[in-house]
C-alpha positions as CSV (number, residue, x, y, z in Angstrom):
1,M,115.0,221.5,213.1
2,T,114.2,218.3,215.0
3,N,111.1,218.4,217.2
4,K,111.3,216.8,220.7
5,I,108.1,214.9,221.4
6,E,107.5,213.2,224.7
7,I,104.5,211.1,225.6
8,L,103.8,210.9,229.3
9,C,102.2,207.5,230.3
10,P,101.9,205.5,233.4
11,P,104.1,202.4,233.6
12,K,101.1,200.2,232.7
13,K,99.9,201.6,229.5
14,C,96.1,201.7,229.0
15,G,94.1,201.9,225.8
16,K,94.3,205.7,225.7
17,C,98.1,205.6,226.0
18,N,98.5,203.1,223.2
19,R,96.1,205.1,221.0
20,M,98.0,208.3,221.6
21,I,101.4,206.7,220.9
22,A,100.1,205.2,217.6
23,K,98.5,208.4,216.5
24,I,101.6,210.5,217.2
25,E,103.8,208.0,215.4
26,K,101.5,208.0,212.4
27,A,101.2,211.8,212.4
28,V,105.0,212.3,212.4
29,K,105.4,209.7,209.6
30,L,102.7,211.3,207.4
31,S,103.9,214.9,207.9
32,D,107.4,214.0,207.0
33,T,108.9,216.1,209.8
34,E,111.9,215.2,211.9
35,A,111.0,214.3,215.4
36,N,112.5,212.4,218.3
37,I,109.6,210.6,220.0
38,K,110.3,209.5,223.6
39,I,107.8,207.7,225.9
40,I,108.2,208.7,229.5
41,D,106.8,206.1,231.8
42,S,109.1,206.2,234.8
43,I,107.4,207.5,238.0
44,D,110.5,209.6,238.8
45,Q,110.5,211.3,235.4
46,L,106.8,211.8,235.4
47,Q,107.0,213.8,238.6
48,T,109.2,216.4,236.9
49,Y,106.2,217.5,234.7
50,S,103.4,219.7,236.0
51,T,100.4,217.5,234.9
52,W,98.2,215.1,236.8
53,V,96.5,213.8,233.7
54,L,97.9,210.9,231.7
55,P,98.5,210.4,228.9
56,S,99.9,213.8,228.1
57,L,101.7,215.1,225.1
58,V,104.8,217.3,225.4
59,I,106.2,219.0,222.3
60,N,109.5,221.0,222.6
61,D,109.1,221.1,226.5
62,R,105.6,222.4,226.4
63,I,102.5,220.4,227.4
64,V,100.1,220.7,224.5
65,C,97.6,217.9,225.2
66,S,96.4,215.9,228.2
């Protein structure tokens, strides 16, 4: 089963966003799991999620970290 991982970031990525992206990519690589990582940075797409805190991590359509 392939996991769907989405990282919600503002269009201008800050240090926190870049660190989260790097850590998620590293974790997926080290765990040897199948995952589709997608970075959501469009204002229109960000508004569809129920979070005000960025960056946020969404795994399989569930916000798990913000």
